[in-house]
All heavy atoms as an XYZ file, in Angstrom:
678
protein
N     -59.104     -7.137    -37.108
C     -59.410     -6.322    -38.256
C     -58.194     -6.331    -39.173
O     -57.078     -6.086    -38.742
C     -59.740     -4.903    -37.792
C     -59.978     -3.946    -38.910
S     -60.285     -2.205    -38.467
C     -61.287     -2.278    -37.052
N     -58.432     -6.578    -40.418
C     -57.353     -6.617    -41.393
C     -56.968     -5.228    -41.863
O     -57.603     -4.222    -41.541
N     -55.890     -5.189    -42.663
C     -55.391     -3.915    -43.157
C     -56.410     -3.185    -44.035
O     -56.591     -1.969    -43.871
C     -54.073     -4.115    -43.911
C     -53.540     -2.841    -44.489
C     -52.988     -1.878    -43.654
C     -53.608     -2.606    -45.846
C     -52.512     -0.692    -44.183
C     -53.136     -1.422    -46.386
C     -52.575     -0.462    -45.555
N     -57.090     -3.854    -44.986
C     -58.070     -3.121    -45.807
C     -59.201     -2.510    -44.982
O     -59.620     -1.379    -45.241
C     -58.603     -4.180    -46.767
C     -57.546     -5.217    -46.835
C     -56.924     -5.238    -45.476
N     -59.671     -3.222    -43.983
C     -60.750     -2.690    -43.147
C     -60.252     -1.522    -42.300
O     -60.949     -0.521    -42.132
C     -61.317     -3.783    -42.254
N     -59.039     -1.638    -41.757
C     -58.476     -0.548    -40.956
C     -58.251      0.695    -41.808
O     -58.517      1.817    -41.368
C     -57.168     -0.994    -40.315
N     -57.789      0.500    -43.037
C     -57.590      1.623    -43.951
C     -58.921      2.276    -44.307
O     -59.019      3.511    -44.359
C     -56.858      1.162    -45.215
C     -56.518      2.244    -46.231
C     -55.554      3.254    -45.620
C     -55.931      1.614    -47.483
N     -59.944      1.483    -44.532
C     -61.268      2.031    -44.835
C     -61.810      2.828    -43.652
O     -62.394      3.908    -43.839
C     -62.231      0.900    -45.193
N     -61.612      2.337    -42.439
C     -62.049      3.073    -41.249
C     -61.304      4.399    -41.115
O     -61.906      5.427    -40.796
C     -61.848      2.235    -39.990
C     -62.907      1.215    -39.778
N     -64.159      1.516    -39.310
C     -62.905     -0.122    -39.971
C     -64.879      0.427    -39.223
N     -64.140     -0.597    -39.622
N     -59.999      4.380    -41.340
C     -59.210      5.595    -41.239
C     -59.627      6.619    -42.290
O     -59.783      7.810    -41.983
C     -57.720      5.279    -41.373
C     -56.784      6.481    -41.308
C     -56.835      7.119    -39.926
C     -55.375      6.065    -41.656
N     -59.825      6.173    -43.523
C     -60.235      7.091    -44.588
C     -61.617      7.670    -44.325
O     -61.866      8.849    -44.590
C     -60.189      6.390    -45.943
C     -58.788      6.034    -46.447
C     -58.877      5.270    -47.759
C     -57.930      7.275    -46.598
N     -62.524      6.860    -43.804
C     -63.852      7.369    -43.469
C     -63.815      8.309    -42.278
O     -64.656      9.197    -42.161
C     -64.815      6.216    -43.194
C     -65.228      5.514    -44.462
O     -65.365      6.143    -45.511
N     -65.434      4.220    -44.375
N     -62.852      8.124    -41.390
C     -62.718      9.008    -40.236
C     -62.268     10.403    -40.650
O     -62.770     11.410    -40.145
C     -61.724      8.405    -39.236
C     -61.477      9.259    -38.035
C     -62.462      9.420    -37.073
C     -60.265      9.894    -37.856
C     -62.242     10.212    -35.957
C     -60.033     10.681    -36.737
C     -61.025     10.839    -35.785
N     -61.313     10.503    -41.596
C     -60.772     11.800    -42.013
C     -61.500     12.412    -43.208
O     -61.191     13.539    -43.591
C     -59.259     11.714    -42.295
C     -58.496     11.294    -41.071
C     -58.962     10.819    -43.470
N     -62.462     11.707    -43.783
C     -63.172     12.221    -44.959
C     -63.875     13.554    -44.705
O     -63.813     14.446    -45.567
C     -64.160     11.180    -45.473
N     -64.553     13.773    -43.570
C     -65.176     15.091    -43.357
C     -64.154     16.227    -43.310
O     -64.413     17.322    -43.824
C     -65.888     14.944    -42.009
C     -66.085     13.499    -41.821
C     -64.938     12.832    -42.500
N     -62.991     15.983    -42.723
C     -61.958     17.020    -42.661
C     -61.434     17.345    -44.058
O     -61.216     18.517    -44.384
C     -60.815     16.574    -41.756
N     -61.250     16.339    -44.884
C     -60.761     16.575    -46.243
C     -61.802     17.303    -47.090
O     -61.466     18.256    -47.800
C     -60.377     15.252    -46.907
C     -59.831     15.362    -48.328
C     -58.561     16.199    -48.350
C     -59.587     13.994    -48.910
N     -63.048     16.893    -47.001
C     -64.105     17.552    -47.782
C     -64.255     19.008    -47.362
O     -64.392     19.903    -48.214
C     -65.420     16.805    -47.606
N     -64.210     19.265    -46.073
C     -64.335     20.641    -45.592
C     -63.129     21.474    -45.996
O     -63.277     22.638    -46.385
C     -64.514     20.646    -44.079
C     -64.817     21.996    -43.442
C     -66.128     22.563    -43.962
C     -64.864     21.864    -41.939
N     -61.939     20.907    -45.924
C     -60.728     21.639    -46.309
C     -60.761     22.020    -47.782
O     -60.432     23.158    -48.142
C     -59.491     20.799    -46.007
N     -61.164     21.098    -48.631
C     -61.263     21.411    -50.060
C     -62.335     22.458    -50.331
O     -62.131     23.397    -51.107
C     -61.563     20.139    -50.855
C     -60.414     19.152    -50.993
C     -60.913     17.837    -51.571
C     -59.325     19.734    -51.860
N     -63.483     22.306    -49.687
C     -64.571     23.266    -49.891
C     -64.220     24.663    -49.416
O     -64.540     25.657    -50.080
N     -63.557     24.767    -48.283
C     -63.175     26.082    -47.765
C     -62.116     26.749    -48.632
O     -62.158     27.962    -48.837
C     -62.665     25.954    -46.334
C     -63.721     25.777    -45.266
C     -63.064     25.510    -43.916
C     -64.618     26.989    -45.172
N     -61.174     25.993    -49.128
C     -60.134     26.579    -49.976
C     -60.729     27.096    -51.285
O     -60.374     28.184    -51.745
C     -59.037     25.558    -50.256
N     -61.646     26.351    -51.857
C     -62.295     26.795    -53.102
C     -63.172     28.018    -52.838
O     -63.132     29.001    -53.579
C     -63.116     25.647    -53.732
C     -63.986     26.145    -54.860
C     -62.181     24.561    -54.225
N     -63.959     27.976    -51.770
C     -64.825     29.111    -51.441
C     -63.999     30.338    -51.061
O     -64.382     31.464    -51.394
C     -65.765     28.738    -50.296
N     -62.891     30.126    -50.398
C     -62.025     31.244    -50.043
C     -61.447     31.937    -51.256
O     -61.273     33.155    -51.271
N     -61.130     31.165    -52.278
C     -60.619     31.762    -53.517
C     -61.688     32.573    -54.240
O     -61.377     33.555    -54.893
C     -60.113     30.668    -54.466
C     -58.868     30.012    -54.002
C     -57.717     30.950    -54.120
N     -56.549     30.322    -53.520
C     -55.398     30.915    -53.407
N     -55.238     32.137    -53.817
N     -54.386     30.296    -52.840
N     -62.928     32.154    -54.121
C     -64.024     32.859    -54.801
C     -64.449     34.126    -54.067
O     -64.892     35.078    -54.693
C     -65.229     31.928    -54.948
S     -64.936     30.512    -56.004
N     -64.321     34.144    -52.748
C     -64.868     35.248    -51.966
C     -63.860     36.323    -51.594
O     -64.250     37.450    -51.340
C     -65.506     34.706    -50.689
C     -66.632     33.768    -50.941
S     -67.504     33.501    -49.441
C     -69.170     33.593    -50.020
N     -62.586     35.984    -51.515
C     -61.566     36.947    -51.102
C     -60.627     37.181    -52.276
O     -60.249     36.238    -52.969
C     -60.788     36.418    -49.874
C     -59.711     37.387    -49.458
C     -61.734     36.162    -48.731
N     -60.234     38.440    -52.484
C     -59.341     38.734    -53.609
C     -58.005     38.017    -53.426
O     -57.527     37.826    -52.310
C     -59.124     40.238    -53.735
O     -58.379     40.708    -52.638
N     -57.397     37.656    -54.523
C     -56.155     36.875    -54.474
C     -54.984     37.668    -53.892
O     -54.012     37.095    -53.454
C     -55.817     36.374    -55.867
C     -56.777     35.321    -56.318
C     -56.338     34.728    -57.624
C     -57.182     33.625    -57.975
N     -58.004     33.135    -58.631
N     -55.087     38.978    -53.868
C     -53.996     39.785    -53.325
C     -53.876     39.629    -51.818
O     -52.801     39.822    -51.258
C     -54.229     41.257    -53.672
N     -54.964     39.258    -51.144
C     -54.943     39.148    -49.689
C     -54.481     37.793    -49.183
O     -54.213     37.653    -47.998
C     -56.339     39.420    -49.116
C     -56.701     40.876    -49.216
O     -55.838     41.719    -49.350
N     -57.974     41.174    -49.160
N     -54.413     36.779    -50.037
C     -54.096     35.430    -49.585
C     -52.675     35.349    -49.035
O     -51.733     35.852    -49.617
C     -54.270     34.423    -50.721
C     -55.690     34.203    -51.091
N     -56.556     33.486    -50.320
C     -56.409     34.635    -52.156
C     -57.749     33.463    -50.892
N     -57.682     34.169    -52.005
N     -52.551     34.701    -47.884
C     -51.247     34.532    -47.247
C     -50.538     33.315    -47.820
O     -49.325     33.332    -48.015
C     -51.423     34.380    -45.723
C     -52.004     35.672    -45.154
C     -50.129     34.029    -45.038
C     -52.392     35.580    -43.719
N     -51.269     32.246    -48.078
C     -50.685     30.995    -48.566
C     -51.328     30.591    -49.885
O     -52.355     31.132    -50.290
C     -50.903     29.871    -47.547
O     -52.303     29.721    -47.329
C     -50.219     30.171    -46.238
N     -50.735     29.614    -50.524
C     -51.284     29.088    -51.756
C     -52.472     28.168    -51.503
O     -52.798     27.827    -50.367
N     -53.114     27.763    -52.580
C     -54.337     26.967    -52.504
C     -54.084     25.625    -51.834
O     -54.824     25.220    -50.949
C     -54.883     26.779    -53.915
C     -56.211     26.136    -53.959
C     -57.398     26.734    -53.685
C     -56.501     24.782    -54.280
N     -58.416     25.833    -53.827
C     -57.896     24.627    -54.198
C     -55.733     23.695    -54.640
C     -58.516     23.410    -54.464
C     -56.362     22.498    -54.902
C     -57.730     22.368    -54.808
N     -53.044     24.924    -52.256
C     -52.752     23.607    -51.684
C     -52.314     23.715    -50.232
O     -52.601     22.835    -49.417
C     -51.701     22.871    -52.503
C     -52.285     22.304    -53.747
C     -52.095     22.761    -55.017
C     -53.191     21.211    -53.849
N     -52.827     22.018    -55.897
C     -53.511     21.050    -55.206
C     -53.770     20.354    -52.935
C     -54.370     20.067    -55.655
C     -54.635     19.365    -53.395
C     -54.920     19.236    -54.741
N     -51.614     24.784    -49.894
C     -51.214     24.975    -48.499
C     -52.442     25.203    -47.622
O     -52.508     24.706    -46.491
C     -50.251     26.150    -48.376
N     -53.430     25.938    -48.121
C     -54.666     26.142    -47.373
C     -55.385     24.818    -47.144
O     -55.887     24.561    -46.048
C     -55.583     27.116    -48.100
C     -55.110     28.536    -48.072
C     -56.048     29.466    -48.800
O     -57.106     29.070    -49.280
N     -55.660     30.729    -48.887
N     -55.441     23.987    -48.178
C     -56.088     22.678    -48.040
C     -55.342     21.834    -47.007
O     -55.956     21.224    -46.126
C     -56.157     21.941    -49.402
C     -56.624     20.513    -49.223
C     -57.073     22.683    -50.366
N     -54.021     21.804    -47.087
C     -53.224     20.987    -46.171
C     -53.354     21.461    -44.727
O     -53.517     20.645    -43.804
C     -51.759     21.000    -46.602
N     -53.315     22.771    -44.503
C     -53.419     23.296    -43.138
C     -54.818     23.072    -42.581
O     -54.978     22.642    -41.425
C     -53.018     24.781    -43.106
C     -51.530     24.920    -43.413
C     -53.361     25.413    -41.762
C     -51.076     26.336    -43.673
N     -55.846     23.331    -43.377
C     -57.220     23.079    -42.921
C     -57.449     21.593    -42.659
O     -58.153     21.231    -41.713
C     -58.240     23.595    -43.937
C     -58.458     25.078    -43.831
O     -58.379     25.647    -42.749
N     -58.731     25.708    -44.951
N     -56.867     20.735    -43.478
C     -57.001     19.301    -43.275
C     -56.328     18.866    -41.975
O     -56.878     18.074    -41.210
C     -56.412     18.544    -44.467
C     -56.482     17.045    -44.335
C     -57.701     16.398    -44.326
C     -55.329     16.295    -44.209
C     -57.777     15.021    -44.206
C     -55.378     14.919    -44.091
C     -56.608     14.283    -44.086
N     -55.147     19.414    -41.706
C     -54.442     19.069    -40.466
C     -55.216     19.561    -39.243
O     -55.352     18.824    -38.250
C     -53.037     19.673    -40.483
N     -55.749     20.768    -39.309
C     -56.549     21.293    -38.199
C     -57.801     20.436    -38.017
O     -58.175     20.075    -36.894
C     -56.922     22.773    -38.445
C     -57.987     23.247    -37.477
C     -55.684     23.643    -38.338
N     -58.445     20.083    -39.122
C     -59.645     19.255    -39.054
C     -59.382     17.878    -38.480
O     -60.156     17.380    -37.660
N     -58.291     17.257    -38.877
C     -57.941     15.936    -38.323
C     -57.644     16.033    -36.832
O     -58.010     15.144    -36.060
C     -56.745     15.347    -39.067
S     -57.151     14.758    -40.706
N     -57.007     17.119    -36.430
C     -56.747     17.320    -35.006
C     -58.037     17.466    -34.209
O     -58.168     16.908    -33.108
N     -58.994     18.199    -34.740
C     -60.277     18.369    -34.055
C     -61.033     17.043    -33.999
O     -61.616     16.696    -32.969
C     -61.117     19.459    -34.748
C     -62.551     19.474    -34.235
C     -60.487     20.821    -34.568
N     -61.023     16.288    -35.092
C     -61.699     14.991    -35.087
C     -61.044     14.027    -34.097
O     -61.737     13.286    -33.396
C     -61.691     14.382    -36.488
C     -62.590     15.057    -37.512
C     -62.385     14.426    -38.892
C     -64.046     14.978    -37.107
N     -59.733     14.052    -34.034
C     -59.026     13.201    -33.075
C     -59.321     13.632    -31.639
O     -59.535     12.787    -30.766
C     -57.528     13.226    -33.350
C     -56.673     12.282    -32.522
C     -57.088     10.833    -32.768
C     -55.214     12.477    -32.863
N     -59.363     14.927    -31.395
C     -59.699     15.419    -30.052
C     -61.123     15.023    -29.667
O     -61.378     14.645    -28.520
C     -59.536     16.934    -29.998
N     -62.042     15.081    -30.619
C     -63.409     14.649    -30.346
C     -63.484     13.163    -30.058
O     -64.258     12.724    -29.193
N     -62.675     12.376    -30.759
C     -62.643     10.936    -30.513
C     -62.104     10.626    -29.118
O     -62.655      9.789    -28.400
C     -61.779     10.246    -31.577
C     -61.596      8.743    -31.452
C     -62.928      8.031    -31.628
C     -60.592      8.257    -32.479
N     -61.070     11.337    -28.716
C     -60.497     11.119    -27.383
C     -61.452     11.612    -26.299
O     -61.664     10.940    -25.289
C     -59.122     11.815    -27.271
C     -58.622     11.840    -25.847
C     -58.121     11.149    -28.191
N     -62.051     12.773    -26.514
C     -62.909     13.373    -25.493
C     -64.213     12.597    -25.291
O     -64.626     12.343    -24.162
C     -63.220     14.826    -25.876
C     -64.026     15.645    -24.880
C     -63.225     15.840    -23.607
C     -64.396     16.976    -25.489
N     -64.851     12.209    -26.387
C     -66.158     11.541    -26.300
C     -66.065     10.018    -26.388
O     -67.083      9.335    -26.292
C     -67.093     12.054    -27.393
C     -67.393     13.520    -27.271
C     -67.052     14.393    -28.287
C     -68.003     14.023    -26.143
C     -67.325     15.735    -28.182
C     -68.284     15.367    -26.031
C     -67.940     16.223    -27.053
N     -64.877      9.486    -26.637
C     -64.597      8.055    -26.714
C     -65.260      7.332    -27.884
O     -65.269      6.113    -27.931
C     -64.951      7.366    -25.390
C     -64.123      7.883    -24.240
C     -64.510      7.254    -22.921
O     -65.514      6.513    -22.866
O     -63.795      7.515    -21.947
N     -65.840      8.061    -28.810
C     -66.274      7.511    -30.102
C     -66.462      8.672    -31.063
O     -66.620      9.820    -30.655
C     -67.552      6.660    -29.980
C     -68.730      7.363    -29.417
N     -69.591      8.092    -30.181
C     -69.186      7.444    -28.147
C     -70.536      8.590    -29.413
N     -70.305      8.216    -28.166
N     -66.411      8.374    -32.357
C     -66.501      9.449    -33.335
C     -67.938      9.632    -33.806
O     -68.824      8.852    -33.479
C     -65.575      9.180    -34.525
C     -65.977      7.960    -35.315
O     -66.655      7.099    -34.746
O     -65.594      7.866    -36.484
N     -68.140     10.686    -34.573
C     -69.444     10.938    -35.160
C     -70.381     11.768    -34.306
O     -71.572     11.843    -34.598
N     -69.883     12.414    -33.264
C     -70.725     13.263    -32.436
C     -70.968     14.586    -33.153
O     -70.080     15.135    -33.807
C     -70.070     13.543    -31.089
C     -69.863     12.358    -30.195
C     -71.116     11.929    -29.486
N     -71.724     13.011    -28.746
C     -71.976     12.993    -27.458
N     -71.673     11.933    -26.764
N     -72.538     14.026    -26.882
N     -72.156     15.115    -33.028
C     -72.500     16.385    -33.662
C     -71.639     17.517    -33.101
O     -71.275     18.443    -33.833
C     -73.985     16.673    -33.468
C     -74.544     17.856    -34.234
C     -74.361     17.656    -35.725
C     -76.005     18.040    -33.924
N     -71.297     17.442    -31.831
C     -70.447     18.456    -31.212
C     -69.069     18.482    -31.870
O     -68.506     19.554    -32.097
C     -70.296     18.168    -29.705
O     -71.586     17.989    -29.142
C     -69.568     19.273    -28.995
N     -68.545     17.329    -32.190
C     -67.246     17.252    -32.852
C     -67.311     17.871    -34.239
O     -66.404     18.611    -34.644
C     -66.778     15.787    -32.954
O     -66.763     15.209    -31.663
C     -65.404     15.689    -33.573
N     -68.378     17.596    -34.974
C     -68.508     18.169    -36.310
C     -68.714     19.678    -36.259
O     -68.215     20.416    -37.119
C     -69.642     17.501    -37.075
C     -69.334     16.068    -37.432
C     -70.273     15.077    -37.260
C     -68.098     15.699    -37.938
C     -69.999     13.754    -37.588
C     -67.806     14.390    -38.260
C     -68.757     13.431    -38.086
O     -68.476     12.128    -38.394
N     -69.423     20.181    -35.252
C     -69.578     21.627    -35.091
C     -68.229     22.275    -34.789
O     -67.898     23.331    -35.344
C     -70.572     21.931    -33.985
N     -67.434     21.648    -33.926
C     -66.098     22.158    -33.625
C     -65.203     22.094    -34.863
O     -64.373     22.988    -35.085
C     -65.476     21.364    -32.485
N     -65.376     21.067    -35.690
C     -64.622     20.942    -36.940
C     -64.916     22.120    -37.863
O     -64.005     22.753    -38.393
C     -64.968     19.620    -37.630
C     -64.448     19.411    -39.039
C     -62.945     19.224    -39.028
C     -65.129     18.211    -39.672
N     -66.177     22.430    -38.038
C     -66.562     23.531    -38.923
C     -66.054     24.860    -38.389
O     -65.495     25.673    -39.140
C     -68.094     23.546    -39.119
C     -68.536     24.809    -39.823
C     -68.547     22.320    -39.894
N     -66.228     25.111    -37.102
C     -65.792     26.383    -36.522
C     -64.278     26.559    -36.568
O     -63.783     27.631    -36.923
C     -66.288     26.501    -35.086
C     -67.776     26.750    -34.919
C     -68.154     26.702    -33.447
C     -68.180     28.074    -35.517
N     -63.546     25.525    -36.239
C     -62.089     25.648    -36.235
C     -61.528     25.805    -37.645
O     -60.624     26.616    -37.870
C     -61.446     24.461    -35.534
O     -61.748     23.264    -36.208
N     -62.061     25.058    -38.594
C     -61.580     25.191    -39.975
C     -61.989     26.525    -40.587
O     -61.238     27.109    -41.370
C     -62.085     24.032    -40.828
S     -61.221     22.498    -40.516
N     -63.161     27.028    -40.236
C     -63.591     28.332    -40.747
C     -62.700     29.447    -40.210
O     -62.306     30.354    -40.959
C     -65.038     28.589    -40.377
N     -62.347     29.375    -38.930
C     -61.438     30.372    -38.359
C     -60.056     30.277    -38.991
O     -59.421     31.295    -39.282
C     -61.345     30.195    -36.849
S     -62.843     30.646    -35.971
N     -59.597     29.074    -39.208
C     -58.299     28.861    -39.843
C     -58.300     29.406    -41.274
O     -57.354     30.080    -41.690
C     -57.964     27.372    -39.827
S     -56.353     26.971    -40.479
N     -59.349     29.160    -42.013
C     -59.445     29.656    -43.385
C     -59.529     31.177    -43.409
O     -58.980     31.818    -44.298
C     -60.658     29.050    -44.092
C     -60.821     29.488    -45.525
C     -59.668     29.089    -46.419
O     -59.062     28.049    -46.217
N     -59.370     29.893    -47.408
N     -60.195     31.765    -42.444
C     -60.293     33.218    -42.353
C     -58.903     33.829    -42.208
O     -58.590     34.834    -42.841
C     -61.195     33.582    -41.179
C     -61.354     35.033    -40.928
C     -62.055     35.927    -41.685
C     -60.804     35.782    -39.837
N     -61.988     37.172    -41.127
C     -61.220     37.110    -39.990
C     -60.026     35.440    -38.748
C     -60.868     38.101    -39.088
C     -59.684     36.434    -37.856
C     -60.099     37.753    -38.032
N     -58.069     33.216    -41.377
C     -56.698     33.711    -41.189
C     -55.873     33.467    -42.448
O     -55.148     34.351    -42.908
C     -56.041     33.056    -39.956
C     -54.555     33.360    -39.896
C     -56.737     33.486    -38.689
N     -55.975     32.268    -43.030
C     -55.151     31.920    -44.191
C     -55.507     32.723    -45.435
O     -54.654     32.971    -46.269
C     -55.290     30.426    -44.492
C     -54.671     29.473    -43.483
C     -55.017     28.037    -43.831
C     -53.175     29.673    -43.413
N     -56.768     33.107    -45.564
C     -57.161     33.855    -46.759
C     -56.873     35.337    -46.617
O     -57.049     36.089    -47.580
C     -58.648     33.632    -47.049
O     -59.434     34.167    -46.023
N     -56.441     35.766    -45.455
C     -56.108     37.175    -45.270
C     -57.316     38.079    -45.169
O     -57.212     39.283    -45.353
N     -58.468     37.530    -44.854
C     -59.696     38.324    -44.762
C     -59.645     39.297    -43.595
O     -60.361     40.293    -43.598
C     -60.909     37.407    -44.634
N     -58.820     39.038    -42.611
C     -58.706     39.926    -41.452
C     -57.991     41.217    -41.785
O     -58.000     42.156    -41.019
C     -57.980     39.202    -40.323
C     -56.710     38.560    -40.743
C     -56.562     37.308    -41.269
C     -55.410     39.121    -40.703
N     -55.244     37.062    -41.563
C     -54.525     38.165    -41.224
C     -54.909     40.339    -40.300
C     -53.151     38.400    -41.337
C     -53.546     40.561    -40.417
C     -52.695     39.599    -40.925
N     -57.368     41.290    -42.947
C     -56.633     42.515    -43.347
C     -57.569     43.613    -43.836
O     -57.177     44.751    -43.920
C     -55.657     42.196    -44.464
C     -54.517     41.358    -44.024
C     -53.582     41.175    -45.174
N     -52.514     40.259    -44.830
C     -51.598     39.868    -45.671
N     -51.612     40.288    -46.913
N     -50.664     39.028    -45.282
N     -58.781     43.274    -44.228
C     -59.666     44.270    -44.815
C     -60.236     45.177    -43.799
O     -60.508     45.059    -42.738
C     -60.806     43.612    -45.571
C     -60.315     42.852    -46.758
C     -61.403     42.557    -47.676
N     -61.950     41.230    -47.373
C     -63.045     40.784    -47.909
N     -63.731     41.499    -48.709
N     -63.471     39.586    -47.633
């Protein structure tokens, strides 16, 4: 496999984590008042993306291939919990 194909595989592997991280950060800004936020918008995206990539990698190691529905469910749950903490919603 050449470099362009390997890069395309890697980008497609992390794309769900990036899309979810961006969506959660935007939704978090709309739903929780800005006074409660612990981190900035880009920091929320970066932390959610890192958590999401970790979950996707754990799913790849555990199930020996990617794209399992269980892995995506764990991705959503872990990123949602992370966003809940980062947006300061637990303070209310």
